[in-house]
C-alpha positions in Angstrom: -3.2 262.4 116.6 -5.7 264.3 114.5 -7.0 261.1 112.9 -7.3 259.4 116.4 -9.3 262.4 117.7 -11.6 262.4 114.7 -12.2 258.6 115.2 -12.9 259.0 118.9 -15.4 261.8 118.1 -17.0 259.6 115.5 -17.5 256.7 117.9 -18.9 259.0 120.6 -21.4 260.4 118.1 -22.4 256.9 117.0 -23.0 255.8 120.5 -25.0 258.8 121.4 -27.1 258.3 118.3 -27.6 254.7 119.3 -28.7 255.6 122.8 -31.0 258.4 121.7 -32.6 256.9 118.6 -32.2 253.2 118.9 -35.4 251.6 120.2 -33.9 248.1 120.8 -31.7 248.6 123.8 -33.6 251.4 125.6 -37.3 250.6 124.8 -39.6 251.3 127.8 -43.1 249.7 127.7 -46.0 251.0 129.7 -49.1 248.9 129.4 -52.0 249.2 129.5 -52.1 252.8 128.3 -55.3 253.5 130.4 -55.9 252.6 134.0 -59.1 253.4 136.0 -59.1 253.4 139.8 -61.3 254.5 142.6 -60.5 257.1 145.3 -58.8 255.7 148.4 -57.9 252.5 146.5 -54.3 251.5 145.4 -53.2 251.2 141.8 -50.1 249.8 140.0 -48.7 251.5 136.9 -46.7 249.0 134.8 -43.3 249.9 133.4 -41.0 247.3 131.8 -37.5 247.9 130.3 -36.8 245.4 127.5 -33.0 245.4 127.7 -31.2 246.5 130.8 -28.3 249.0 130.6 -26.4 249.8 133.8 -25.5 253.4 134.8 -28.9 254.9 134.0 -31.4 256.5 136.4 -35.1 255.6 136.2 -37.7 258.2 137.2 -41.5 258.6 137.1 -42.9 261.9 136.1 -46.5 263.0 136.3 -48.4 265.4 134.1 -51.8 266.6 135.3 -54.2 269.4 134.3 -52.6 271.6 136.9 -48.9 270.6 137.0 -46.1 268.5 135.6 -43.0 267.3 137.3 -41.1 264.6 139.2 -43.2 262.0 141.0 -40.9 259.2 142.2 -37.4 257.8 141.7 -34.8 255.9 143.7 -32.7 259.0 144.0 -34.8 262.1 143.5 -33.3 265.1 141.7 -32.0 268.0 143.7 -34.8 270.0 145.3 -37.3 267.3 144.5 -39.2 264.9 146.7 -40.9 261.6 146.2 -44.7 261.3 146.7 -45.0 259.5 150.0 -47.8 257.2 148.7 -45.6 255.8 145.9 -43.3 252.8 146.2 -41.4 250.7 143.6 -42.8 247.3 142.6 -39.5 245.6 141.5 -40.7 242.2 140.4 -37.7 241.3 138.1 -34.6 243.0 139.1 -33.9 246.3 137.3 -36.0 245.2 134.3 -39.3 246.1 135.9 -39.9 249.7 137.2 -43.6 249.4 138.0 -45.0 251.9 140.5 -47.7 251.4 143.2 -49.6 254.4 144.5 -51.9 254.1 147.5 -54.7 256.2 148.9 -55.6 257.7 145.5 -57.2 261.1 145.2 -59.3 262.5 142.3 -56.5 265.0 141.6 -54.1 262.2 141.0 -55.7 261.7 137.5 -53.2 262.4 134.7 -50.5 260.8 132.5 -47.6 259.1 134.3 -44.3 258.6 132.4 -41.7 256.0 133.2 -38.3 257.5 132.0 -34.6 256.7 131.8 -31.9 259.3 132.4 -28.1 259.3 131.9 -25.7 261.4 134.0 -23.5 263.4 131.8 -19.9 264.5 132.4 -21.2 268.0 133.0 -23.1 266.7 136.1 -26.4 267.2 134.5 -29.0 264.4 133.6 -30.2 263.8 130.1 -33.3 262.0 129.1 -32.4 258.8 127.2 -35.8 257.1 126.8 -39.4 257.4 127.9 -42.5 255.3 127.9 -45.5 256.4 126.0 -47.3 257.2 129.3 -50.1 255.6 131.4 -53.3 257.6 131.6 -54.6 257.2 135.2 -58.3 258.1 135.8 -59.3 258.3 139.4 -63.0 258.2 140.0 -65.0 259.0 143.0 -66.2 255.9 144.8 -69.8 254.7 144.5 -71.8 256.5 147.2 -74.6 254.7 149.0 -76.9 256.9 151.1 -78.6 255.5 154.2 -80.6 257.7 156.5 -80.9 257.4 160.3 -84.1 255.8 161.6 -86.0 256.7 164.8 -86.9 254.1 167.3 -90.0 252.1 166.3 -92.5 250.2 168.4 -93.1 246.4 168.1 -95.7 245.3 165.5 -95.1 248.4 163.4 -93.3 248.7 160.0 -90.2 250.6 159.0 -88.7 251.8 155.8 -84.9 251.5 155.4 -83.6 254.0 152.8 -80.8 253.1 150.3 -80.1 255.5 147.4 -77.3 255.2 144.7 -76.4 257.4 141.8 -77.7 256.5 138.3 -74.1 255.9 137.2 -73.8 252.9 139.6 -72.3 249.9 137.8 -74.3 246.8 137.2 -74.4 244.3 140.1 -76.6 242.9 142.9 -77.8 245.0 145.8 -78.1 243.1 149.1 -79.2 244.0 152.6 -77.4 242.7 155.6 -78.1 242.9 159.3 -75.3 243.3 161.8 -76.1 241.7 165.2 -74.1 240.0 167.9 -74.2 236.9 165.6 -72.3 238.6 162.7 -73.1 240.0 159.3 -76.2 238.1 158.3 -78.0 238.3 154.9 -81.4 239.8 155.2 -82.9 240.6 151.8 -81.9 240.7 148.1 -83.3 239.9 144.6 -81.0 236.9 144.4 -80.0 235.6 147.8 -76.6 233.9 148.1 -76.4 230.2 148.1 -78.0 228.6 151.2 -79.4 232.0 152.3 -83.0 233.1 152.5 -84.8 236.4 152.4 -86.7 237.6 155.4 -90.4 237.2 154.4 -91.4 240.5 156.0 -89.1 242.6 153.7 -89.9 244.0 150.3 -88.6 246.7 147.9 -90.3 250.0 148.3 -89.9 250.9 144.6 -89.2 247.7 142.7 -87.4 248.4 139.4 -86.6 252.0 140.1 -82.9 252.7 139.3 -80.9 254.0 142.2 -83.6 253.4 144.8 -83.0 250.2 146.7 -85.0 251.0 149.9 -86.9 248.3 151.6 -89.9 248.0 154.0 -89.9 245.6 156.9 -93.3 244.8 158.6 -94.4 243.3 161.9 -91.3 244.2 163.8 -90.2 242.6 167.0 -87.5 243.6 169.5 -85.3 240.8 168.0 -85.1 242.9 164.8 -82.9 245.5 166.5 -79.5 245.9 164.8 -77.6 247.8 162.1 -78.8 247.3 158.5 -76.3 247.7 155.6 -77.2 248.3 152.0 -74.4 246.8 149.8 -73.5 246.7 146.1 -71.8 243.7 144.6 -70.3 243.1 141.2 -69.7 239.7 139.5 -66.1 238.7 138.8 -64.9 236.6 135.8 -64.6 233.5 137.9 -68.3 233.7 138.8 -67.8 235.0 142.4 -69.0 238.2 143.8 -67.0 241.2 145.0 -68.2 243.9 147.4 -68.1 247.1 145.4 -69.5 249.5 148.0 -71.4 249.6 151.3 -73.7 252.2 152.9 -72.8 253.5 156.4 -75.6 251.4 157.9 -78.9 252.3 159.6 -79.3 251.5 163.2 -82.7 250.1 164.0 -84.0 250.1 167.5 -87.3 248.2 168.1 -88.8 248.9 171.4 -91.6 247.3 173.3 -94.2 249.6 174.8 -94.0 249.0 178.6 -96.6 250.7 180.8 -96.0 250.9 184.6 -98.7 252.5 186.6 -99.0 254.1 189.1 -95.7 256.0 189.4 -95.4 255.2 193.1 -96.8 252.8 195.7 -96.7 253.2 199.4 -97.1 250.2 201.7 -96.3 249.3 205.3 -93.8 246.8 206.5 -95.2 243.3 206.3 -97.8 244.1 203.6 -97.9 242.6 200.1 -97.7 244.8 197.1 -98.2 244.2 193.3 -96.1 246.2 190.9 -98.0 246.5 187.6 -96.4 246.1 184.1 -98.1 245.7 180.8 -96.1 245.0 177.6 -97.0 245.4 174.0 -96.2 242.8 171.3 -94.5 239.5 172.0 -93.3 239.0 175.5 -89.7 237.9 174.7 -88.4 237.8 178.2 -88.6 240.3 181.0 -86.5 241.3 184.0 -87.3 243.5 186.9 -84.5 245.8 188.1 -84.5 247.8 191.2 -82.7 251.2 191.3 -81.4 252.1 194.7 -78.9 254.7 196.1 -76.2 252.0 195.7 -77.0 251.4 192.0 -79.1 249.1 189.9 -79.7 245.5 191.1 -81.6 242.7 189.7 -84.8 241.7 191.5 -84.5 238.2 192.9 -86.7 236.6 190.2 -86.2 234.4 187.2 -86.7 236.2 183.8 -90.3 235.7 182.6 -90.6 232.9 180.2 -87.1 231.5 180.9 -87.0 229.3 184.0 -88.9 229.0 187.2 -89.4 231.5 189.9 -86.5 231.5 192.5 -87.8 233.6 195.3 -90.2 232.9 198.2 -91.3 236.5 198.5 -91.4 237.6 194.8 -93.6 235.9 192.2 -95.3 236.7 188.9 -98.7 238.2 189.4 -100.3 236.6 186.4 -97.8 234.5 184.5 -100.5 233.2 182.0 -101.1 236.5 180.3 -98.7 237.2 177.4 -99.1 241.0 177.8 -98.7 241.2 181.6 -95.4 241.0 183.5 -96.6 242.3 186.9 -95.0 241.0 190.1 -96.1 240.7 193.7 -93.8 241.1 196.6 -94.9 239.5 199.9 -94.0 240.4 203.4 -92.5 243.7 202.3 -89.4 244.9 204.2 -87.9 248.4 204.6 -85.0 247.5 202.4 -87.4 246.7 199.5 -87.8 250.5 199.0 -86.6 251.8 195.6 -87.6 252.3 192.0 -88.5 249.2 190.1 -88.2 248.9 186.4 -89.9 246.4 184.2 -87.5 245.7 181.3 -87.7 243.7 178.1 -84.6 241.9 176.7 -83.5 240.1 173.6 -80.9 237.4 173.1 -77.9 238.6 171.0 -76.1 235.3 171.1 -76.0 232.3 173.6 -75.1 233.7 177.0 -75.5 237.3 176.0 -78.6 239.4 176.2 -79.4 243.1 175.5 -82.0 245.4 177.0 -84.3 246.7 174.3 -87.0 248.6 176.3 -87.8 249.7 179.8 -90.8 251.0 181.7 -90.8 254.4 183.3 -90.4 252.8 186.7 -92.5 252.4 189.8 -91.3 253.8 193.1 -92.0 251.5 196.1 -92.1 253.4 199.4 -92.1 251.1 202.4 -93.0 252.7 205.7 -93.0 251.6 209.3 -96.7 251.8 210.4 -97.4 254.4 213.1 -97.6 253.1 216.7 -101.1 252.0 217.7 -103.0 254.2 220.1 -106.1 253.6 222.1 -108.1 255.9 224.4 -111.1 255.6 226.6 -112.1 259.0 227.9 -114.2 257.9 230.9 -113.1 255.9 233.8 -116.5 255.5 235.6 -120.0 255.3 234.4 -123.2 254.9 236.6 -126.3 253.5 234.9 -129.7 252.3 235.9 -130.9 248.8 235.1 -132.8 248.6 231.8 -131.2 251.6 230.2 -128.5 251.7 227.5 -125.0 252.9 227.7 -122.1 253.8 225.3 -118.6 252.7 226.3 -116.2 254.8 224.2 -113.0 253.6 222.6 -111.0 255.6 220.2 -107.9 254.5 218.3 -105.4 255.7 215.8 -106.4 255.0 212.1 -106.3 251.2 211.6 -105.7 249.1 208.5 -107.4 245.9 207.6 -104.9 243.7 209.5 -105.7 245.4 212.9 -108.2 243.8 215.3 -110.2 245.5 218.1 -111.4 243.4 220.9 -113.5 244.4 224.0 -112.8 242.7 227.3 -114.7 242.6 230.7 -113.1 242.1 234.1 -115.4 240.4 236.5 -115.1 238.5 239.7 -114.8 235.4 237.5 -111.9 236.8 235.5 -111.3 238.4 232.1 -113.5 237.7 229.2 -113.6 238.8 225.6 -117.2 239.5 224.4 -117.0 241.4 221.1 -114.4 241.8 218.4 -114.0 243.5 215.0 -113.0 240.2 213.4 -115.6 238.0 211.9 -116.9 235.7 214.7 -116.5 232.0 214.4 -119.2 229.3 214.6 -118.3 228.5 218.3 -118.0 232.2 219.4 -120.7 233.3 221.8 -122.3 236.7 221.1 -124.6 238.9 223.2 -127.3 240.4 220.9 -127.5 243.4 223.3 -123.9 244.5 222.5 -122.9 246.0 219.2 -120.3 248.5 217.8 -121.9 251.9 218.0 -120.9 252.9 214.5 -120.8 249.5 212.9 -117.1 249.8 212.1 -117.6 252.4 209.4 -115.2 254.7 211.2 -111.7 253.2 211.6 -111.0 255.3 214.7 -114.2 255.0 216.7 -114.7 251.5 218.2 -117.2 252.5 220.9 -119.8 249.9 221.8 -123.5 250.2 222.9 -124.9 247.9 225.6 -128.7 247.8 225.6 -131.1 246.7 228.3 -128.5 246.8 231.1 -128.6 244.3 233.9 -127.0 244.6 237.3 -124.7 241.7 236.5 -123.3 243.8 233.6 -121.4 245.8 236.2 -117.6 245.5 235.9 -114.5 246.9 234.3 -114.5 247.2 230.5 -111.5 247.9 228.2 -110.7 247.7 224.5 -107.5 246.1 223.1 -106.0 246.8 219.6 -103.5 244.4 217.9 -101.9 243.9 214.6 -99.0 241.7 213.3 -96.5 243.7 215.2 -98.0 244.9 218.5 -100.8 244.8 221.0 -102.0 247.8 223.1 -104.7 248.0 225.8 -106.7 251.0 227.1 -107.3 252.0 230.7 -110.5 250.3 231.8 -113.8 252.1 232.4 -115.8 251.0 235.5 -119.5 250.4 234.7 -121.9 250.3 237.7 -125.5 249.2 237.0 -128.0 249.6 239.9 -131.6 248.6 240.5 -134.9 250.7 240.5 -134.9 254.2 242.1 -136.9 254.3 245.5 -138.1 257.1 247.8 -137.2 256.7 251.4 -138.6 259.0 254.1 -136.1 259.7 256.8 -137.2 261.1 260.2 -135.2 263.9 261.6 -135.5 266.5 264.3 -136.4 269.1 261.6 -139.0 266.9 260.0 -139.2 264.4 257.2 -136.5 264.5 254.4 -136.7 262.5 251.2 -133.5 260.7 250.1 -132.9 258.9 246.8 -132.2 255.3 247.2 -131.5 252.6 244.6 -133.0 249.2 244.6 -130.7 246.3 243.8 -133.5 244.0 242.6 
């Protein structure tokens, strides 16, 4: 019994010595010894066991400048937790114990050990083998600075800033523009195959390390978009890989649109022109009307894209590249509102984007006041050969109103003078004229010179416009002959009475 016990003890010691010092069965290989990664990126730490032995527990431990301890295992030790970003990469059964870590942080830098443990009869674990460790270096990502840009007017220039640290790795810097048509190459030293540089772009400081800013000249509204400064590195297979991208600079190119005056007041039935002057290329223009119900498109084709499609609205001067004024004919009450002259650009087929707008012109459409006409006298007595003024006063009239004088005689009604320009066949009496020659839009009195007896009759003035006609109460003009003295005999003597000759 004593010899058997001694033999068993000897075998146990030999096995323990084999497990602890024998490199053949328990060798753990960690390669490569140094791994460099960038913050936020994932990394795989390799661990290979050359000869598998069952009944052992594999664990990963991490040693950093601040701490040392358990990092990951299939069954964590008591009171220990796995790092939630780690997962096993088991590519070949239990022979590979490589570890993947995602969302790296700079404080993850340190030495990572792949280790094998054995559970002893005492219930405790004992280290049986360990890799030499993998040194993980987590670096801050390449930072590309791009600054915001204010809105810029057409035809001007803009500088797009792109700054990188001096420690930036070698590679090509490219500028891209993001529009509705995708991520489009804009400018670089070596454009990708089948791509061209925009001829208006150039480096601000060519050859200066870390400064990859560009200047773009002669801007148009179509240049609006987000511009990205990007760093690429060349791979072994000759292809390029995006290393880092700036946050982008949003560029808004506006057209200068001038609308003047701020408001226009017209009467129903009038025509009105809303003025709009545009800087730079015309692109295409829309007119929008803002009402209490919201913004609606004016019934008019966009300038430069199609024919006009309205009988009442048309371009005021379609031949001028800088002008986009419109004229609205036969204005209605519902045409009231604020009108905006706006410039658009095409993002992609079937989709457009507003890039600039005028301040707006308010159109106020009023019902014109009712016409009024007044003749203060109802009877006038005049002597032959004298002159007389027949008064006619009206409410203020516009250019569309017409004042006409009529005379009622035994032969009927007859128009004899009017504010409208007489035609070739119209008969005029040189003795009759407007008293104030139409300089006053409310006084339409007439003067009749060298009165004749036959001028006697009823005279009235009539006012008319496109909507209504109104007539005054007539004035009765009586023209008599020469004044005579008639002696009348009476019981008291002779009396002189005034009498009128009708000659």
